[in-house]
C-alpha positions as CSV (number, residue, x, y, z in Angstrom):
1,M,-5.8,12.0,18.9
2,N,-8.1,14.9,18.7
3,A,-11.3,14.8,16.7
4,E,-13.3,17.4,14.8
5,T,-16.8,17.1,13.4
6,D,-17.3,17.6,9.7
7,S,-20.7,19.4,9.8
8,A,-21.4,18.7,6.1
9,N,-21.3,15.0,6.6
10,N,-21.8,14.8,10.4
11,V,-18.6,12.7,10.6
12,S,-16.1,12.9,13.4
13,L,-12.7,13.2,11.8
14,K,-9.6,12.1,13.7
15,R,-6.2,13.8,13.5
16,T,-2.8,12.2,13.4
17,P,0.0,13.4,15.7
18,L,1.4,15.5,12.9
19,Y,-1.8,17.6,12.3
20,A,-0.3,20.9,13.5
21,L,2.8,20.3,11.5
22,H,0.8,19.8,8.3
23,L,-0.9,23.1,8.9
24,E,2.5,24.8,9.6
25,Y,3.8,23.5,6.2
26,G,0.7,24.7,4.4
27,G,-1.0,21.4,4.0
28,K,-4.5,21.4,2.4
29,M,-6.5,19.2,4.7
30,V,-9.3,16.9,3.4
31,P,-11.3,14.1,4.9
32,F,-9.7,10.7,4.2
33,A,-10.6,7.4,5.8
34,G,-12.0,9.1,8.8
35,Y,-9.0,11.5,9.3
36,E,-8.1,15.0,8.4
37,M,-5.2,14.4,6.0
38,P,-3.0,16.7,3.8
39,V,-3.9,16.1,0.1
40,Q,-1.1,18.5,-0.9
41,Y,1.2,21.3,0.3
42,S,2.0,24.6,-1.3
43,P,4.3,23.2,-4.0
44,G,1.4,21.2,-5.4
45,I,1.0,17.5,-6.4
46,L,3.1,17.6,-9.5
47,K,6.2,19.1,-7.8
48,E,5.7,16.8,-4.7
49,H,5.6,13.8,-7.0
50,Q,8.8,14.8,-8.9
51,H,10.6,15.7,-5.6
52,T,9.9,12.2,-4.3
53,R,11.3,10.6,-7.5
54,E,14.4,12.9,-7.4
55,K,15.2,13.2,-3.7
56,A,13.1,12.2,-0.6
57,G,9.5,12.8,0.4
58,L,8.1,12.5,3.9
59,F,4.6,11.0,4.2
60,D,2.4,10.9,7.3
61,V,0.7,7.4,7.2
62,S,-0.2,7.4,10.9
63,H,-3.9,6.9,9.9
64,M,-3.0,3.3,8.9
65,G,-3.8,0.6,11.5
66,Q,-1.0,-1.0,13.4
67,A,-1.6,-4.1,15.5
68,F,0.3,-7.1,17.0
69,L,-0.7,-10.7,16.7
70,T,0.8,-12.6,19.6
71,G,1.0,-16.2,20.6
72,P,3.3,-18.9,22.2
73,D,5.6,-19.2,19.2
74,H,6.0,-18.2,15.6
75,E,4.6,-21.4,14.1
76,T,1.4,-21.1,16.1
77,V,0.8,-17.4,15.3
78,A,1.8,-17.8,11.6
79,A,-0.5,-20.8,11.2
80,A,-3.4,-18.8,12.7
81,L,-2.8,-15.9,10.2
82,E,-2.3,-18.3,7.3
83,S,-5.9,-19.5,7.8
84,L,-7.0,-16.0,6.8
85,V,-4.6,-15.0,4.1
86,P,-3.0,-16.6,1.0
87,G,0.5,-15.4,1.9
88,E,3.5,-17.5,3.1
89,I,3.7,-16.6,6.8
90,L,5.1,-19.8,8.3
91,K,8.3,-19.5,6.4
92,L,8.6,-15.7,7.0
93,G,12.2,-15.2,8.2
94,L,13.3,-13.1,11.1
95,G,13.2,-9.4,10.3
96,R,11.2,-9.9,7.1
97,L,8.1,-8.3,5.8
98,R,5.4,-9.8,3.6
99,Y,2.6,-8.3,1.6
100,T,-0.7,-10.3,1.7
101,M,-4.4,-10.0,1.7
102,L,-7.3,-10.8,4.0
103,L,-9.8,-12.9,2.1
104,N,-13.5,-13.7,2.5
105,G,-15.1,-17.1,1.9
106,E,-15.5,-16.4,-1.8
107,G,-11.9,-15.4,-2.3
108,G,-12.6,-11.7,-2.5
109,I,-10.2,-9.3,-0.9
110,L,-11.3,-7.7,2.4
111,D,-8.1,-5.7,2.7
112,D,-4.4,-5.9,1.8
113,L,-1.8,-5.6,4.6
114,M,1.8,-5.9,5.5
115,V,3.0,-8.6,8.0
116,T,6.4,-8.2,9.8
117,R,8.2,-10.8,11.9
118,S,10.6,-9.3,14.4
119,A,14.3,-9.5,13.8
120,S,14.8,-10.6,17.4
121,N,14.5,-14.2,18.7
122,D,13.5,-12.7,22.0
123,D,10.4,-11.1,20.4
124,D,9.4,-14.2,18.4
125,G,5.8,-15.4,18.5
126,R,4.6,-11.9,17.6
127,L,3.7,-10.5,14.2
128,M,3.2,-6.8,13.4
129,L,0.3,-6.0,11.1
130,V,-0.2,-2.8,9.2
131,V,-3.7,-2.5,7.6
132,N,-5.5,0.2,5.6
133,A,-7.1,3.0,7.6
134,A,-10.6,2.7,6.1
135,C,-10.7,-1.0,6.8
136,K,-8.9,-1.3,10.2
137,E,-11.9,-1.7,12.5
138,A,-13.5,-4.3,10.2
139,D,-10.1,-6.1,9.8
140,Y,-9.6,-6.3,13.5
141,A,-13.1,-7.7,14.1
142,H,-12.6,-10.2,11.3
143,I,-9.2,-11.4,12.5
144,G,-10.3,-11.5,16.1
145,A,-13.4,-13.6,15.3
146,H,-11.2,-16.3,13.7
147,L,-8.4,-16.6,16.1
148,P,-7.8,-19.7,18.3
149,A,-7.7,-19.1,22.0
150,A,-3.9,-19.1,22.2
151,I,-3.6,-16.1,19.9
152,E,-4.3,-12.5,20.8
153,L,-4.8,-9.5,18.5
154,S,-3.7,-6.1,20.0
155,P,-4.4,-3.0,18.0
156,V,-1.9,-0.2,18.8
157,E,-3.4,3.3,19.2
158,D,-0.3,5.1,20.6
159,R,2.0,4.8,17.6
160,A,2.6,6.9,14.6
161,L,3.8,5.8,11.2
162,L,6.0,7.9,8.8
163,A,7.2,7.0,5.3
164,L,10.4,8.4,3.9
165,Q,10.6,7.6,0.2
166,G,12.9,8.5,-2.7
167,P,16.5,7.9,-3.9
168,T,18.1,9.9,-1.2
169,A,16.0,8.5,1.7
170,A,18.7,6.1,2.8
171,A,21.4,8.8,3.0
172,V,19.0,11.1,4.9
173,L,17.7,8.5,7.4
174,G,21.3,7.2,7.9
175,K,22.3,10.4,9.6
176,F,19.9,9.6,12.4
177,C,19.5,5.8,12.1
178,P,22.9,4.4,10.9
179,K,21.5,0.9,11.1
180,A,18.8,1.7,8.6
181,A,21.3,1.5,5.7
182,D,21.9,-2.2,6.6
183,L,18.3,-3.1,5.7
184,G,17.5,-4.7,2.4
185,F,14.1,-4.3,0.7
186,M,11.3,-5.9,2.7
187,T,13.4,-6.3,5.9
188,A,12.9,-4.5,9.2
189,A,14.5,-4.0,12.6
190,S,14.1,-2.1,15.9
191,M,16.6,0.7,16.2
192,E,17.1,4.2,17.5
193,F,16.5,7.5,15.8
194,D,18.8,10.0,17.6
195,G,18.2,8.0,20.8
196,L,14.4,7.5,20.2
197,D,13.2,4.0,20.0
198,C,11.5,3.1,16.7
199,H,10.9,0.2,14.3
200,V,12.1,0.7,10.7
201,S,11.3,-1.3,7.6
202,R,12.7,-0.8,4.2
203,S,9.5,-0.6,2.3
204,G,6.9,1.8,1.0
205,Y,4.2,2.3,-1.7
206,T,5.8,4.6,-4.2
207,G,8.0,2.2,-6.2
208,E,11.1,4.0,-4.8
209,D,13.6,3.0,-2.2
210,G,12.5,4.1,1.2
211,F,11.5,3.3,4.7
212,E,8.5,3.2,7.0
213,I,9.2,4.3,10.6
214,S,6.8,3.2,13.4
215,L,7.3,5.0,16.7
216,K,5.5,6.4,19.7
217,A,2.9,9.0,18.7
218,D,4.4,11.7,21.0
219,K,7.8,11.4,19.3
220,A,6.5,11.6,15.8
221,E,6.8,15.4,15.5
222,T,10.4,15.4,16.7
223,V,11.4,12.8,14.1
224,A,9.4,14.5,11.3
225,R,11.0,17.9,12.0
226,A,14.5,16.4,12.1
227,L,13.9,14.8,8.7
228,L,12.3,17.9,7.2
229,A,15.3,20.0,8.3
230,D,17.3,18.2,5.6
231,D,17.3,20.1,2.3
232,D,16.5,16.8,0.4
233,V,13.2,16.2,2.3
234,Q,9.8,17.8,1.6
235,P,6.4,16.8,3.1
236,I,4.2,15.0,0.6
237,G,0.4,14.7,0.5
238,L,-2.1,12.1,-0.5
239,G,-2.3,13.4,-4.1
240,A,1.3,12.7,-4.9
241,R,1.1,9.4,-2.9
242,D,-1.6,8.3,-5.3
243,S,0.1,9.3,-8.5
244,L,3.4,7.7,-7.3
245,R,1.7,4.4,-6.5
246,L,-0.3,4.5,-9.8
247,E,2.9,4.9,-11.8
248,A,4.4,2.0,-9.8
249,G,1.3,-0.2,-10.7
250,L,0.4,-0.7,-7.1
251,C,-3.2,-1.4,-6.0
252,L,-5.3,1.0,-3.9
253,Y,-7.8,-0.9,-1.7
254,G,-11.4,0.1,-2.5
255,H,-10.5,1.0,-6.0
256,D,-8.3,-1.6,-7.7
257,I,-9.1,-4.4,-5.3
258,D,-12.1,-5.1,-3.1
259,T,-14.4,-7.9,-2.0
260,T,-15.4,-8.6,-5.6
261,T,-11.8,-9.2,-6.8
262,S,-9.6,-12.2,-6.2
263,P,-5.8,-12.2,-6.0
264,V,-5.6,-13.9,-9.4
265,E,-7.8,-11.3,-11.1
266,A,-5.8,-8.6,-9.4
267,D,-2.5,-10.0,-10.7
268,L,-1.3,-10.5,-7.1
269,V,-0.3,-14.1,-7.4
270,W,3.3,-13.1,-6.9
271,S,2.5,-12.6,-3.2
272,M,1.6,-16.3,-2.9
273,S,4.3,-18.9,-2.4
274,K,4.3,-22.2,-4.3
275,R,3.2,-24.1,-1.2
276,R,0.2,-21.9,-0.7
277,R,-0.8,-22.0,-4.4
278,E,-0.7,-25.8,-4.3
279,Q,-2.1,-26.5,-0.9
280,G,-4.6,-23.8,-0.3
281,G,-5.9,-23.7,3.2
282,F,-7.1,-20.1,3.1
283,P,-10.6,-18.6,2.6
284,G,-11.9,-18.8,-1.0
285,A,-9.2,-21.3,-1.9
286,A,-11.5,-23.3,-4.2
287,R,-12.1,-20.3,-6.4
288,I,-8.5,-19.1,-6.3
289,L,-7.0,-22.5,-7.1
290,S,-9.5,-22.9,-9.9
291,E,-8.5,-19.5,-11.4
292,L,-4.8,-20.5,-11.1
293,R,-5.5,-23.7,-13.0
294,D,-8.0,-22.5,-15.6
295,G,-7.4,-18.7,-15.7
296,A,-9.6,-15.9,-14.4
297,A,-12.4,-14.4,-16.5
298,R,-10.9,-10.9,-16.1
299,R,-7.5,-9.5,-15.3
300,R,-6.1,-6.2,-13.9
301,V,-4.0,-4.5,-16.6
302,G,-2.2,-1.3,-17.3
303,I,-3.7,1.0,-19.9
304,S,-2.0,3.7,-21.9
305,P,-4.5,6.2,-23.4
306,D,-3.6,7.8,-26.7
307,G,-3.2,11.5,-26.5
308,R,-3.0,13.6,-23.3
309,A,-6.5,13.1,-21.8
310,P,-6.5,10.9,-18.7
311,A,-9.0,8.2,-18.1
312,R,-10.5,8.5,-14.7
313,E,-11.9,5.8,-12.3
314,G,-15.1,4.4,-13.6
315,T,-14.3,4.9,-17.3
316,E,-15.8,2.1,-19.4
317,I,-13.3,0.0,-21.5
318,Q,-14.5,-1.2,-24.8
319,D,-13.3,-3.6,-27.5
320,P,-12.8,-2.0,-31.0
321,D,-16.4,-2.9,-31.9
322,G,-17.8,-0.9,-29.0
323,N,-18.6,-3.8,-26.6
324,A,-18.0,-3.2,-22.9
325,I,-15.1,-5.4,-21.7
326,G,-14.1,-3.7,-18.5
327,V,-13.7,-0.6,-16.4
328,V,-10.9,1.7,-15.3
329,T,-10.2,1.5,-11.5
330,S,-7.4,4.1,-11.2
331,G,-6.3,6.7,-13.7
332,G,-4.6,10.1,-14.0
333,F,-1.6,11.8,-15.4
334,G,1.8,10.2,-14.7
335,P,4.3,13.1,-14.0
336,S,7.3,10.8,-14.3
337,V,6.3,9.4,-17.6
338,N,4.8,12.6,-18.9
339,E,1.6,10.9,-20.1
340,P,-1.7,9.7,-18.8
341,V,-1.7,6.2,-17.2
342,A,-4.5,4.0,-15.9
343,M,-5.2,0.5,-14.6
344,G,-8.4,-1.5,-14.7
345,Y,-10.0,-4.8,-15.3
346,V,-10.7,-6.3,-18.7
347,S,-11.9,-9.6,-20.0
348,A,-9.0,-12.1,-20.1
349,D,-9.1,-12.2,-23.9
350,Y,-8.0,-8.6,-24.0
351,A,-5.4,-8.7,-21.2
352,Q,-2.3,-9.3,-23.4
353,P,0.0,-6.2,-23.5
354,G,-0.2,-4.5,-26.9
355,T,-4.0,-5.2,-27.3
356,G,-5.9,-2.2,-28.6
357,V,-8.9,-1.0,-26.7
358,N,-11.2,2.0,-26.5
359,L,-12.0,4.2,-23.5
360,L,-15.5,5.8,-23.3
361,V,-14.6,9.3,-22.3
362,R,-17.4,11.9,-22.3
363,G,-19.5,9.6,-24.5
364,K,-16.8,9.3,-27.2
365,A,-14.5,6.3,-27.8
366,A,-10.8,7.2,-27.3
367,A,-8.1,4.8,-28.4
368,A,-5.8,3.2,-25.8
369,T,-3.5,0.2,-25.5
370,V,-3.1,-2.5,-22.8
371,V,0.4,-2.3,-21.4
372,A,2.6,-4.1,-18.9
373,M,3.0,-2.5,-15.4
374,P,4.7,-0.7,-13.7
375,F,4.6,2.4,-15.9
376,F,7.7,3.7,-14.1
377,P,10.3,1.2,-13.0
378,H,10.6,0.1,-9.4
379,R,13.8,1.2,-7.7
380,Y,13.8,-0.8,-4.5
381,F,17.1,-1.4,-2.8
382,R,18.1,-5.0,-2.9
383,K,21.3,-6.0,-1.1
384,S,23.9,-8.0,-3.2
385,K,24.3,-11.5,-2.1
């Protein structure tokens, strides 16, 4: 990857293998997590968002960290990772993905990540990790410092990662990767894209059906151009990626979750199996099991502001009497629901959907309501049994 110095901040910015392609398609490049990334293209965030909901959007997520955790067998590798995360890794099936979190000793979230077990028995004893770009170096150091001698963490620097998301994503990708259509939500397999080796998972962070494609960096532009040649596919920037995940009620690390929040507070208990909720065995288990038993003092909730004015990150949430009860962590306009949407943390007493609250916007209290998430329904593809 090439790098350029941001003179204003004296920060060396990296570029993904698709940097030139972003410029060719009119991408507006901005610094993001140490990279130059497209925040939008010429159609604009609103149209990019709507296109992804209606057809298929192509996202460059090559800035994310990809790594392999390798050991003598699945049980040994999974047990090592389970000592750092609350997710069920030991029982992760062949070709399955799992969302989980790295935790600190207090039960705070260091990062959220995806864990994949290979579909091939020949490749067992190896887990693929995908972590957030801004956290990857710290994640690798944290994981590496806590691994037993038999386990090795190997960050991968020569791979790109593309996400194809939207209701026509399967039909588009199927033209190049016929095997992709056989995948169910949160499953993965190695396959070929027009003869090019790649690893495809049916997953993503928009709430839509879609895929993530991991492949050699020097093949990324070839694959991206092939996908973009389809009339259903448009390149999508960070702006629409954010509005899509917000409508889907999905957390953004560093905003909705961080080292001060636990999985219980963040409403991420669904990512923990019954065994892990009962047995613990992960950092911060004492706090987390206590919150599971007695309830957390605050909870992440959806918020629907009255009127058309969005509530931005950092907006204070108040009870009807003007007392501070929480803060907005993500907020903006939801193009698919045609109204402002937000999420944030409130005292547990105010977390029930239907509860009326106020948002302190420009010094004035604006009415809002706590609502269930997602704001826009998830449309993941689940294979019939």
